[in-house]
C-alpha positions, 0 to 999 in steps of 0.5 A: 961510601955513598952517604948522600940522600935525595930529597923526597918530591911530594908533588910537582906542578908545571905552572907556566909552559911557554916556548921561552920559559917553563916554570915548575913548582915542587913540594919537597920533603927535606932529610930533616922532615921539613917540607918546602916549596921550590921553584925551577925555571927552564929557559934559553941561555944564549951564552951556552946555546941551550936551555938551562934549569935554574932556581930563581934567586934574589935577596930576602929577609928571614921572615919572607921564606919563599916570597923572595923566590916568587918575587924574582920569578915574577920579575923574570916572567915579565921580562920574558913575556915582554920580549916575546911580544916584540 
């Protein structure tokens, strides 16, 4: 009774490889055939005492698609890079 299926990864690229944060972009084909870009952020989370992989999130309008995720990602990176300079 396993009717779950994985999405197909068409490409994967490390965009940022920094000691405080890693960002990876993947082009993914969904089960319905639609191709999307997805972004993953791996960063240290003190509350859990380890590194954590998460999706950048934020509010968006329907016509923005990936722009909201990218905007949120840039905001996080600016914070992290500012912290690393101190």
